[in-house]
N, CA and C of each residue as an Amber inpcrd file, in Angstrom:
protein
   189
  76.5050000   6.5940000  40.1190000  77.1620000   5.5620000  39.3350000
  76.1610000   4.4630000  39.0090000  76.4250000   3.6730000  37.9780000
  75.4680000   2.6600000  37.5570000  75.2950000   1.5200000  38.5560000
  76.3020000   1.2790000  39.3930000  76.2340000   0.2380000  40.4200000
  77.1800000   0.6320000  41.5460000  76.9310000   0.1560000  42.7600000
  77.8440000   0.4990000  43.8530000  79.2820000   0.1320000  43.5060000
  80.1840000   1.0700000  43.7000000  81.5890000   0.8300000  43.4060000
  81.9700000   1.0280000  41.9520000  81.0120000   1.3040000  41.0860000
  81.2980000   1.4970000  39.6630000  81.7350000   2.9370000  39.4060000
  82.3190000   3.1630000  38.2420000  82.7770000   4.4910000  37.8370000
  81.5910000   5.4560000  37.7640000  81.7840000   6.6760000  38.2590000
  80.7240000   7.6860000  38.2080000  80.6430000   8.2790000  36.8040000
  79.4940000   8.8810000  36.4800000  79.3030000   9.4640000  35.1560000
  79.9430000  10.8310000  35.0240000  79.9050000  11.6400000  36.0780000
  80.5130000  12.9680000  35.9930000  81.0720000  13.3780000  37.3460000
  82.0120000  14.3050000  37.3030000  82.6730000  14.8090000  38.5050000
  82.6600000  16.3290000  38.4870000  82.8130000  16.9370000  39.6630000
  82.9360000  18.3890000  39.7490000  84.1540000  18.8060000  38.9280000
  83.9700000  19.8510000  38.1260000  85.0450000  20.3540000  37.2760000
  85.0350000  19.7820000  35.8750000  84.2210000  18.7700000  35.6480000
  84.1560000  18.1330000  34.3300000  83.2950000  18.9450000  33.3750000
  83.7310000  19.0490000  32.1120000  82.9270000  19.7040000  31.0720000
  81.9040000  18.7030000  30.5600000  80.6740000  19.1630000  30.3800000
  79.6100000  18.3160000  29.8480000  78.9390000  19.0250000  28.6830000
  78.3630000  18.2250000  27.8030000  77.6160000  18.7320000  26.6540000
  76.1480000  18.3720000  26.8230000  75.2880000  19.0170000  26.0560000
  73.8680000  18.6840000  26.0660000  73.7280000  17.2060000  25.6950000
  72.9700000  16.4670000  26.4970000  72.7310000  15.0550000  26.2260000
  73.6820000  14.0970000  26.9170000  74.7560000  14.6080000  27.5310000
  75.6690000  13.7330000  28.2770000  74.9390000  13.1600000  29.4940000
  75.1770000  11.8910000  29.7940000  74.5880000  11.2700000  30.9770000
  75.3060000  11.7770000  32.2200000  74.5280000  12.3250000  33.1530000
  75.0780000  12.8430000  34.4040000  74.9680000  11.8200000  35.5300000
  73.8660000  11.0700000  35.5340000  73.6480000  10.0750000  36.5820000
  72.5110000   9.1550000  36.1570000  72.2570000   8.1590000  36.9820000
  71.1140000   7.2650000  36.7910000  70.2780000   7.3320000  38.0570000
  68.9660000   7.4570000  37.8760000  68.0410000   7.4650000  39.0100000
  67.1270000   6.2520000  38.8770000  66.9880000   5.5230000  39.9710000
  66.0890000   4.3690000  39.9900000  64.7290000   4.8190000  40.4940000
  63.6920000   4.5210000  39.7140000  62.3200000   4.8300000  40.1100000
  61.4650000   3.6040000  39.8170000  60.8810000   3.0350000  40.8480000
  60.0310000   1.8540000  40.7080000  60.7670000   0.7220000  39.9830000
  62.0160000   0.4910000  40.3670000  62.8770000  -0.5840000  39.8420000
  63.2860000  -0.3770000  38.3850000  63.0360000   0.8210000  37.8400000
  63.4610000   1.1600000  36.4750000  64.5860000   2.1760000  36.5770000
  65.6810000   1.9410000  35.8430000  66.8210000   2.8550000  35.8480000
  66.6400000   3.8950000  34.7510000  66.6840000   5.1660000  35.1290000
  66.4860000   6.2800000  34.2020000  67.7620000   7.1010000  34.1080000
  68.2970000   7.2530000  32.8980000  69.4770000   8.0870000  32.7060000
  69.0590000   9.5490000  32.7400000  69.7620000  10.3450000  33.5250000
  69.5170000  11.7810000  33.5940000  70.5910000  12.4570000  32.7560000
  70.1500000  13.1740000  31.7240000  71.0730000  13.8100000  30.7840000
  71.1390000  15.3100000  31.0250000  72.2800000  15.8820000  30.6920000
  72.4710000  17.3230000  30.8250000  71.5860000  18.0500000  29.8170000
  70.9140000  19.1020000  30.2700000  70.0940000  19.9090000  29.3630000
  70.8370000  21.1620000  28.9110000  72.1120000  21.2910000  29.3270000
  72.9230000  22.4140000  28.8710000  74.3920000  22.0270000  28.8940000
  75.1830000  22.7510000  28.1380000  76.6290000  22.5290000  28.0960000
  77.2950000  23.4330000  29.1220000  78.3940000  22.9700000  29.6840000
  79.1340000  23.7770000  30.6470000  80.0170000  22.9140000  31.5140000
  80.3680000  23.4440000  32.6710000  81.2250000  22.7470000  33.6260000
  80.4150000  22.4140000  34.8700000  80.5310000  21.1760000  35.3530000
  79.8520000  20.7670000  36.5810000  80.5290000  21.4900000  37.7430000
  79.7950000  22.3900000  38.3890000  80.3260000  23.1690000  39.5110000
  80.0370000  22.5130000  40.8540000  78.9320000  21.7530000  40.9310000
  78.5740000  21.0930000  42.1880000  77.6580000  19.9140000  41.9120000
  77.7880000  18.8840000  42.7360000  76.8640000  17.7540000  42.7490000
  76.1050000  17.8750000  44.0620000  74.7930000  18.0510000  43.9770000
  73.9840000  18.4250000  45.1330000  73.4200000  17.2520000  45.9250000
  73.6100000  16.0270000  45.4500000  73.1080000  14.8390000  46.1520000
  74.2130000  13.7910000  46.2340000  74.0860000  12.9080000  47.2050000
  75.0320000  11.8070000  47.3610000  74.5190000  10.5750000  46.6280000
  75.4310000   9.6740000  46.2920000  75.0730000   8.4080000  45.6670000
  74.1100000   7.6520000  46.5830000  73.0430000   7.1140000  46.0010000
  72.0200000   6.3140000  46.6870000  71.0980000   7.1460000  47.5820000
  71.2090000   8.4680000  47.5440000  70.3260000   9.3400000  48.3260000
  68.9780000   9.4560000  47.6260000  67.8580000   9.3090000  48.3450000
  66.5460000   9.5110000  47.7250000  66.3990000  10.9600000  47.2460000
  65.7370000  11.1420000  46.1130000  65.5000000  12.4840000  45.5670000
  64.0200000  12.6520000  45.2610000  63.6060000  13.9010000  45.1480000
  62.2210000  14.2430000  44.8570000  62.0940000  14.7400000  43.4190000
  60.8830000  14.6900000  42.8930000  60.6080000  15.2200000  41.5620000
  61.0150000  16.6880000  41.4970000  61.7080000  17.0740000  40.4410000
  62.1150000  18.4550000  40.1700000  63.1900000  18.9770000  41.1310000
  63.8130000  18.0940000  41.9010000  64.8870000  18.4910000  42.8180000
  66.1700000  18.7390000  42.0270000  66.8560000  19.8570000  42.2600000
  68.1430000  20.0860000  41.5890000  69.1640000  19.0290000  42.0190000
  69.8900000  18.4860000  41.0440000  70.8890000  17.4600000  41.3150000
  72.3050000  17.9570000  41.0740000  72.4570000  18.8850000  40.1140000
  73.7690000  19.3870000  39.7140000  73.7040000  20.8900000  39.4960000
  74.8500000  21.5500000  39.6480000  75.0090000  22.9440000  39.2280000
  75.9650000  22.9020000  38.0410000  75.4760000  23.3790000  36.8880000
  76.2870000  23.4170000  35.6650000  76.3220000  24.8530000  35.1810000
  77.5270000  25.3800000  35.0170000  77.6770000  26.7670000  34.5420000
  78.4930000  26.7780000  33.2780000
């Protein structure tokens, strides 16, 4: 979500299109929108809110 307690961008079971914002990742105090690179249904969210992530780490399962 964009801020603690704010509405999330996507949920499991939600349909997404190419370019839809899935989440925001903060890197070096800059907020980066992560967009879907494919259309489908969000089957799983693989990380928790505010959890540190690594480069190229899967964040979502979209089928």
